[in-house]
SETOR-164429 format. One line per field, with one value per atom (N, C-alpha, C): residue number from 0; z, y, x; residue in three letters. Coordinates in steps of 0.05 Angstrom, whole numbers. Atoms other than C-alpha are relative to their C-alpha. Last residue first. Layout:
! residues N
pos	NUM	... $
up	Z	... $
north	Y	... $
east	X	... $
code	ALA	... $
! end
This chain:
! residues 214
pos	213	213	213	212	212	212	211	211	211	210	210	210	209	209	209	208	208	208	207	207	207	206	206	206	205	205	205	204	204	204	203	203	203	202	202	202	201	201	201	200	200	200	199	199	199	198	198	198	197	197	197	196	196	196	195	195	195	194	194	194	193	193	193	192	192	192	191	191	191	190	190	190	189	189	189	188	188	188	187	187	187	186	186	186	185	185	185	184	184	184	183	183	183	182	182	182	181	181	181	180	180	180	179	179	179	178	178	178	177	177	177	176	176	176	175	175	175	174	174	174	173	173	173	172	172	172	171	171	171	170	170	170	169	169	169	168	168	168	167	167	167	166	166	166	165	165	165	164	164	164	163	163	163	162	162	162	161	161	161	160	160	160	159	159	159	158	158	158	157	157	157	156	156	156	155	155	155	154	154	154	153	153	153	152	152	152	151	151	151	150	150	150	149	149	149	148	148	148	147	147	147	146	146	146	145	145	145	144	144	144	143	143	143	142	142	142	141	141	141	140	140	140	139	139	139	138	138	138	137	137	137	136	136	136	135	135	135	134	134	134	133	133	133	132	132	132	131	131	131	130	130	130	129	129	129	128	128	128	127	127	127	126	126	126	125	125	125	124	124	124	123	123	123	122	122	122	121	121	121	120	120	120	119	119	119	118	118	118	117	117	117	116	116	116	115	115	115	114	114	114	113	113	113	112	112	112	111	111	111	110	110	110	109	109	109	108	108	108	107	107	107	106	106	106	105	105	105	104	104	104	103	103	103	102	102	102	101	101	101	100	100	100	99	99	99	98	98	98	97	97	97	96	96	96	95	95	95	94	94	94	93	93	93	92	92	92	91	91	91	90	90	90	89	89	89	88	88	88	87	87	87	86	86	86	85	85	85	84	84	84	83	83	83	82	82	82	81	81	81	80	80	80	79	79	79	78	78	78	77	77	77	76	76	76	75	75	75	74	74	74	73	73	73	72	72	72	71	71	71	70	70	70	69	69	69	68	68	68	67	67	67	66	66	66	65	65	65	64	64	64	63	63	63	62	62	62	61	61	61	60	60	60	59	59	59	58	58	58	57	57	57	56	56	56	55	55	55	54	54	54	53	53	53	52	52	52	51	51	51	50	50	50	49	49	49	48	48	48	47	47	47	46	46	46	45	45	45	44	44	44	43	43	43	42	42	42	41	41	41	40	40	40	39	39	39	38	38	38	37	37	37	36	36	36	35	35	35	34	34	34	33	33	33	32	32	32	31	31	31	30	30	30	29	29	29	28	28	28	27	27	27	26	26	26	25	25	25	24	24	24	23	23	23	22	22	22	21	21	21	20	20	20	19	19	19	18	18	18	17	17	17	16	16	16	15	15	15	14	14	14	13	13	13	12	12	12	11	11	11	10	10	10	9	9	9	8	8	8	7	7	7	6	6	6	5	5	5	4	4	4	3	3	3	2	2	2	1	1	1	0	0	0 $
up	1	3142	7	11	3154	-18	24	3214	-21	17	3283	-30	-2	3310	-15	-36	3301	-12	4	3225	32	-24	3218	-9	-10	3165	10	21	3134	8	11	3198	-23	-7	3210	-11	11	3221	15	-28	3230	-12	-8	3186	17	14	3181	6	10	3224	-23	32	3268	-9	1	3348	-35	18	3344	5	-10	3406	-16	8	3370	8	-6	3410	-8	-20	3399	11	2	3321	35	-34	3298	5	-10	3217	30	2	3187	15	-12	3224	-3	13	3187	20	3	3226	-18	-13	3216	-4	22	3195	18	12	3255	-18	3	3261	-8	-19	3265	-11	9	3240	19	-17	3236	-2	2	3207	19	6	3225	-8	-24	3255	7	-17	3186	30	-17	3163	10	-21	3107	22	-19	3049	22	-22	3026	7	16	2965	18	7	3019	-26	30	3049	-10	6	3129	-29	9	3136	-13	23	3191	-21	16	3258	-35	20	3313	-16	-10	3375	-20	-17	3375	7	-28	3353	14	-14	3284	26	11	3264	15	-21	3288	-14	-14	3234	18	-3	3204	12	-4	3167	0	13	3145	15	-28	3167	-15	14	3100	17	23	3127	-20	-6	3194	-28	-9	3171	12	34	3133	6	17	3203	-26	-1	3232	-5	12	3192	4	33	3205	-13	0	3280	-37	-17	3283	-15	17	3238	5	23	3282	-29	-4	3344	-28	1	3307	11	15	3308	3	17	3363	-17	-7	3378	-20	9	3371	18	-23	3389	-15	12	3343	30	-26	3359	-2	5	3290	31	-24	3289	-2	2	3227	23	-15	3213	7	13	3204	15	7	3235	-16	21	3235	-4	1	3270	-20	7	3295	-11	-18	3324	-19	13	3286	21	-4	3323	-13	-11	3308	4	-5	3304	10	-12	3283	0	14	3273	15	-7	3299	-19	4	3257	20	24	3258	-12	14	3324	-22	-10	3341	-12	18	3297	9	21	3330	-19	-9	3395	-27	-12	3354	10	26	3314	11	11	3387	-35	-12	3413	-9	10	3352	16	21	3366	-10	5	3429	-23	-2	3414	11	19	3368	14	17	3412	-26	-18	3473	-19	1	3423	15	34	3397	6	21	3473	-20	27	3516	-20	15	3572	-22	-16	3629	-13	-2	3567	27	20	3553	7	-2	3616	-14	-22	3618	9	8	3549	24	14	3564	-8	-4	3620	-11	-22	3604	17	-6	3540	21	19	3546	-5	-12	3590	-6	-26	3550	13	11	3487	21	5	3532	-11	-28	3553	-8	-5	3479	27	11	3458	9	-8	3508	-1	-13	3470	-1	23	3455	18	-5	3499	-16	-7	3481	10	-16	3442	12	-15	3401	16	-23	3358	13	-15	3279	23	-30	3223	21	-8	3149	26	-4	3128	2	31	3101	2	16	3174	-31	12	3223	-14	19	3289	-25	18	3350	-19	24	3420	-24	2	3458	-28	24	3450	16	18	3500	-22	2	3554	-11	20	3519	16	26	3570	-17	-7	3638	-30	27	3667	-3	10	3736	-36	-18	3766	-11	-13	3723	8	-20	3704	6	-28	3674	16	-15	3603	32	7	3572	10	-2	3609	-3	-23	3605	7	-3	3525	32	27	3525	4	-14	3570	-1	-25	3532	20	-2	3464	25	9	3487	0	-24	3518	-1	-17	3456	27	15	3410	14	-1	3456	-7	-29	3453	2	4	3372	27	12	3366	7	-27	3419	-14	-18	3377	19	4	3305	39	8	3319	5	-18	3350	3	-23	3296	21	8	3252	10	20	3288	-13	9	3346	-27	20	3373	-10	-4	3444	-29	-7	3429	4	27	3402	5	1	3468	-29	-7	3501	-16	29	3476	-3	13	3549	-32	-20	3601	-24	17	3547	17	-18	3577	-12	7	3542	13 $
north	-22	-180	24	-18	-229	24	-4	-257	21	13	-258	-4	-16	-219	-1	-19	-274	28	-32	-291	17	-11	-340	16	8	-384	13	-8	-332	-17	24	-331	-2	-4	-260	-45	28	-250	-3	25	-178	-26	22	-142	-23	11	-82	-19	20	-85	-11	5	-19	-32	21	-22	-8	18	39	-20	30	74	-25	0	148	-30	-14	168	-1	0	101	24	-22	99	0	-1	32	36	-11	42	2	25	-2	8	21	37	-16	15	106	-27	-2	153	-25	18	163	-2	25	240	-23	8	276	-20	-26	303	-5	-1	251	24	-26	234	-14	-12	171	22	4	168	2	35	140	4	8	218	-27	6	245	-11	29	273	1	-7	332	-26	-1	300	10	18	307	11	22	352	-18	-7	411	-18	-3	380	4	-12	392	-5	19	381	11	-6	424	-23	-3	411	4	14	430	-6	8	476	-22	20	514	-25	-6	575	-26	-28	573	11	-23	505	22	-11	449	27	-19	409	12	-30	348	20	-13	283	27	-32	239	17	-16	156	37	-31	120	13	5	59	24	-10	67	2	-34	70	8	-14	1	30	-2	-25	14	-21	2	-3	-33	-39	18	-2	-106	27	-1	-98	3	-26	-85	5	-19	-153	38	-1	-189	26	-22	-166	5	1	-213	21	18	-180	-13	-7	-157	-13	13	-188	14	-24	-151	-15	-15	-201	15	-9	-245	23	-21	-276	2	-6	-302	8	-22	-333	3	-17	-375	22	-18	-412	20	-19	-483	33	-13	-534	29	15	-582	23	39	-537	-3	6	-458	-37	17	-423	-4	5	-401	-7	23	-358	-11	4	-297	-28	30	-261	-16	8	-188	-41	20	-160	-13	8	-99	-28	23	-88	-25	5	-16	-32	-4	-3	-16	20	-31	-2	27	15	-18	-5	79	-28	3	68	-5	28	67	-17	9	136	-42	0	161	-20	17	142	-3	35	167	-17	0	239	-26	1	234	-1	29	218	-1	31	274	-23	10	322	-7	-5	320	-9	20	325	-18	7	391	-39	-2	418	-24	-16	425	5	-10	368	25	-16	339	31	-25	317	20	-8	267	27	-14	239	9	-11	213	22	-27	200	16	-13	128	27	15	118	1	-18	165	-10	-31	148	12	-7	68	32	2	76	-3	-9	95	4	-25	62	22	1	-4	30	-5	19	2	-26	29	12	-9	-37	34	-32	-66	11	-17	-134	25	-11	-163	13	-18	-220	21	14	-272	29	15	-230	-6	-6	-175	-25	-8	-206	2	27	-214	15	-10	-184	-19	-6	-192	8	35	-227	7	15	-159	-26	-4	-131	-9	11	-114	-5	-13	-102	-15	3	-123	19	1	-118	-4	15	-100	-2	13	-80	-18	-16	-22	-14	0	-71	15	-16	-87	4	-6	-135	18	31	-122	-5	-3	-64	-36	-23	-48	5	-8	-108	22	-34	-133	4	4	-209	31	4	-227	5	19	-242	-5	21	-188	-34	-1	-143	-20	3	-170	-4	31	-176	4	5	-99	-29	-9	-85	-6	8	-119	9	28	-94	-19	4	-27	-34	-10	-30	1	24	-59	-2	27	-10	-21	-5	45	-15	3	3	11	13	7	-9	9	71	-27	-20	100	-15	12	50	2	32	70	-14	5	139	-25	-4	126	-2	23	89	10	5	155	-22	15	195	-24	-2	243	-15	-10	213	3	-33	206	14	-15	139	25	-4	105	23	-34	122	5	-18	51	28	-6	17	13	16	-16	5	29	26	-25	7	93	-33	21	110	-8	3	167	-16 $
east	16	-1188	1	-15	-1128	-16	10	-1165	17	-18	-1133	-2	-27	-1179	14	1	-1241	14	20	-1260	2	7	-1201	-22	29	-1184	-11	20	-1130	-28	8	-1100	-10	31	-1054	-10	-7	-978	-36	5	-974	-8	-13	-930	-8	-21	-969	15	2	-1023	18	-1	-1023	1	-26	-1019	10	10	-1070	28	14	-1085	3	36	-1086	-9	24	-1018	-29	5	-986	-22	-5	-981	-17	-5	-964	-6	-30	-982	-4	-14	-1043	33	3	-1096	21	-13	-1077	-5	-36	-1113	-3	-12	-1194	32	-7	-1212	14	-29	-1239	4	-22	-1309	25	-21	-1359	8	-10	-1428	23	-21	-1471	17	-22	-1535	21	-7	-1613	36	-6	-1623	13	31	-1613	7	1	-1535	-38	-7	-1539	-8	25	-1529	11	22	-1459	-15	12	-1426	-19	23	-1421	-14	-8	-1360	-32	-26	-1355	3	-20	-1433	24	-1	-1468	21	-13	-1486	8	1	-1519	27	21	-1523	-5	0	-1463	-29	5	-1481	-3	-9	-1440	-11	-1	-1448	-2	17	-1406	-15	-10	-1371	-26	21	-1393	20	-17	-1355	-22	-3	-1418	19	-4	-1414	6	11	-1426	-10	-5	-1381	-4	-24	-1409	26	-3	-1472	26	2	-1460	-1	-17	-1434	-9	-14	-1493	22	10	-1536	14	-2	-1496	-12	-27	-1499	8	-6	-1574	28	19	-1581	4	-17	-1532	-7	-13	-1578	17	-27	-1628	17	-7	-1698	29	-29	-1737	19	-24	-1806	28	-24	-1875	20	-8	-1931	30	-22	-1986	14	-6	-2042	29	-31	-2074	6	-11	-2140	22	30	-2180	10	-9	-2106	-29	13	-2121	-1	-25	-2084	-6	-16	-2141	28	13	-2190	26	17	-2149	-4	16	-2099	-29	29	-2046	-19	8	-1985	-30	33	-1954	2	-3	-1882	-32	22	-1884	1	21	-1821	-19	18	-1773	-17	-1	-1720	-16	-1	-1721	8	30	-1732	-1	17	-1659	-27	-6	-1635	-4	28	-1668	7	29	-1627	-17	-4	-1555	-26	-8	-1575	-2	28	-1588	-3	13	-1528	-26	0	-1495	-11	23	-1531	16	17	-1509	-15	12	-1445	-26	-6	-1433	-8	23	-1469	9	18	-1417	-28	-6	-1359	-29	12	-1386	7	-21	-1383	-10	6	-1438	16	-24	-1421	-21	-9	-1475	20	15	-1515	12	-3	-1456	-19	-28	-1448	-2	-3	-1531	26	-7	-1529	3	-32	-1515	-1	-31	-1564	23	0	-1627	38	0	-1629	6	-26	-1614	10	-14	-1675	33	3	-1719	24	10	-1707	6	-27	-1708	8	-12	-1774	25	-6	-1790	6	-28	-1768	-3	0	-1818	24	-28	-1817	-1	-8	-1897	29	-8	-1910	18	-24	-1969	22	-1	-2023	32	-26	-2044	-2	11	-2110	35	-13	-2093	-8	0	-2124	10	29	-2101	-2	11	-2041	-29	10	-2013	-2	-23	-2026	-4	-3	-2087	28	-16	-2095	-2	-3	-2141	17	19	-2136	2	25	-2078	-20	7	-2003	-24	18	-2002	-2	35	-1981	-10	11	-1905	-37	8	-1878	-13	12	-1848	-6	13	-1816	-6	4	-1780	-23	25	-1779	-14	-6	-1723	-34	-25	-1708	-2	12	-1784	25	-1	-1756	-9	17	-1794	5	30	-1761	-19	5	-1692	-26	11	-1698	0	32	-1716	0	22	-1655	-17	-3	-1603	-24	9	-1631	3	31	-1633	-5	12	-1565	-28	0	-1535	-19	18	-1562	7	19	-1525	-19	0	-1464	-19	10	-1469	-2	31	-1477	-7	24	-1418	-29	-6	-1372	-28	15	-1397	2	21	-1380	-15	9	-1316	-21	-1	-1295	-20	28	-1329	9	-1	-1271	-25	28	-1282	5	7	-1215	-25	-4	-1207	-3	17	-1238	1	12	-1182	-23	4	-1145	-20	-26	-1161	-3	-8	-1219	26	12	-1247	13	-5	-1208	-4	-27	-1208	0	-15	-1280	31	-22	-1315	29 $
code	GLU	GLU	GLU	CYS	CYS	CYS	SER	SER	SER	ASP	ASP	ASP	MET	MET	MET	GLY	GLY	GLY	ARG	ARG	ARG	SER	SER	SER	THR	THR	THR	GLN	GLN	GLN	ASN	ASN	ASN	CYS	CYS	CYS	ILE	ILE	ILE	ARG	ARG	ARG	GLY	GLY	GLY	ALA	ALA	ALA	THR	THR	THR	GLY	GLY	GLY	LEU	LEU	LEU	SER	SER	SER	GLY	GLY	GLY	VAL	VAL	VAL	ASP	ASP	ASP	TRP	TRP	TRP	ASP	ASP	ASP	ARG	ARG	ARG	ILE	ILE	ILE	CYS	CYS	CYS	TYR	TYR	TYR	ASP	ASP	ASP	PRO	PRO	PRO	SER	SER	SER	SER	SER	SER	GLU	GLU	GLU	PHE	PHE	PHE	TYR	TYR	TYR	VAL	VAL	VAL	LEU	LEU	LEU	ASP	ASP	ASP	ASN	ASN	ASN	ASN	ASN	ASN	THR	THR	THR	PRO	PRO	PRO	LYS	LYS	LYS	LYS	LYS	LYS	PHE	PHE	PHE	ARG	ARG	ARG	LYS	LYS	LYS	ASN	ASN	ASN	ALA	ALA	ALA	VAL	VAL	VAL	THR	THR	THR	PHE	PHE	PHE	GLY	GLY	GLY	THR	THR	THR	GLY	GLY	GLY	ASP	ASP	ASP	ARG	ARG	ARG	ASN	ASN	ASN	MET	MET	MET	VAL	VAL	VAL	VAL	VAL	VAL	GLN	GLN	GLN	ILE	ILE	ILE	ALA	ALA	ALA	GLY	GLY	GLY	ASN	ASN	ASN	TYR	TYR	TYR	LYS	LYS	LYS	ARG	ARG	ARG	TRP	TRP	TRP	LEU	LEU	LEU	TYR	TYR	TYR	ASP	ASP	ASP	GLY	GLY	GLY	THR	THR	THR	LYS	LYS	LYS	ARG	ARG	ARG	PHE	PHE	PHE	ASP	ASP	ASP	GLY	GLY	GLY	MET	MET	MET	ALA	ALA	ALA	LEU	LEU	LEU	TRP	TRP	TRP	CYS	CYS	CYS	THR	THR	THR	ARG	ARG	ARG	LEU	LEU	LEU	THR	THR	THR	CYS	CYS	CYS	SER	SER	SER	GLY	GLY	GLY	SER	SER	SER	VAL	VAL	VAL	GLY	GLY	GLY	HIS	HIS	HIS	CYS	CYS	CYS	LYS	LYS	LYS	CYS	CYS	CYS	GLU	GLU	GLU	HIS	HIS	HIS	LYS	LYS	LYS	LEU	LEU	LEU	PHE	PHE	PHE	ARG	ARG	ARG	LYS	LYS	LYS	VAL	VAL	VAL	ALA	ALA	ALA	LYS	LYS	LYS	ARG	ARG	ARG	GLY	GLY	GLY	ALA	ALA	ALA	ARG	ARG	ARG	ASN	ASN	ASN	ASN	ASN	ASN	HIS	HIS	HIS	ILE	ILE	ILE	ASN	ASN	ASN	MET	MET	MET	LEU	LEU	LEU	ALA	ALA	ALA	ARG	ARG	ARG	ALA	ALA	ALA	ASP	ASP	ASP	LYS	LYS	LYS	GLY	GLY	GLY	LYS	LYS	LYS	ARG	ARG	ARG	GLU	GLU	GLU	LYS	LYS	LYS	ALA	ALA	ALA	ASP	ASP	ASP	VAL	VAL	VAL	PHE	PHE	PHE	ALA	ALA	ALA	ARG	ARG	ARG	ALA	ALA	ALA	PHE	PHE	PHE	LYS	LYS	LYS	VAL	VAL	VAL	GLY	GLY	GLY	TYR	TYR	TYR	ASP	ASP	ASP	VAL	VAL	VAL	ASN	ASN	ASN	ASP	ASP	ASP	SER	SER	SER	CYS	CYS	CYS	GLY	GLY	GLY	GLY	GLY	GLY	TRP	TRP	TRP	ASP	ASP	ASP	PHE	PHE	PHE	GLN	GLN	GLN	GLY	GLY	GLY	ARG	ARG	ARG	ASN	ASN	ASN	ASP	ASP	ASP	LYS	LYS	LYS	ALA	ALA	ALA	SER	SER	SER	GLY	GLY	GLY	LYS	LYS	LYS	LYS	LYS	LYS	LYS	LYS	LYS	SER	SER	SER	ASP	ASP	ASP	CYS	CYS	CYS	SER	SER	SER	CYS	CYS	CYS	SER	SER	SER	LYS	LYS	LYS	LEU	LEU	LEU	GLU	GLU	GLU	GLY	GLY	GLY	GLN	GLN	GLN	SER	SER	SER	CYS	CYS	CYS	ALA	ALA	ALA	ARG	ARG	ARG	THR	THR	THR	ILE	ILE	ILE	ALA	ALA	ALA	PHE	PHE	PHE	VAL	VAL	VAL	VAL	VAL	VAL	GLY	GLY	GLY	ALA	ALA	ALA	SER	SER	SER	SER	SER	SER	ILE	ILE	ILE	ALA	ALA	ALA	TYR	TYR	TYR	VAL	VAL	VAL	PHE	PHE	PHE	ALA	ALA	ALA	SER	SER	SER	GLU	GLU	GLU	ARG	ARG	ARG	SER	SER	SER	SER	SER	SER	ARG	ARG	ARG	LEU	LEU	LEU	LEU	LEU	LEU	VAL	VAL	VAL	ARG	ARG	ARG	GLY	GLY	GLY	PHE	PHE	PHE	LEU	LEU	LEU	SER	SER	SER	ARG	ARG	ARG	ASP	ASP	ASP	ARG	ARG	ARG $
! end
């Protein structure tokens, strides 16, 4: 809940906070896993569990190369990112832990097989495959969709979990983002919530950056 980077916006238990926590947690998983595969960390390496033969929709293959050790990345992110939240027992801590977990799971969703063929004259009599993370943009786009479909919740009576604020909505899964408070109107300048407002702002119709009109 550091205000130094995102300002006061994270003080509100809104869907924006849910997204920031999820994407940040996913980013830690991605960065640590990539560092493991590239040999930049002494504490981890490629995924040693990917050995022997296996099958996919194209047939049999042998594990080889350097599979991304995403399980280590998830374990590290859980210990590092959730550490501060686990010290507290309040509703916001539970919300953050839930959204952190959703972010970690999102990275694993886009793991893919990458393979190399071996054989005479370019034939593929033998395939060597490894597990690789997808482009992080796919994770970001997925979490953005989860942000748009985030579920408003309230604490249950014993304070150990959530129930939906509106009974018409489904119970959130571990892949969904959850929030407690409705978002402020970001079109209006509101210093209390850390919003500079967008009304009257000069924008660039050809830009996709912070000065865009979207």
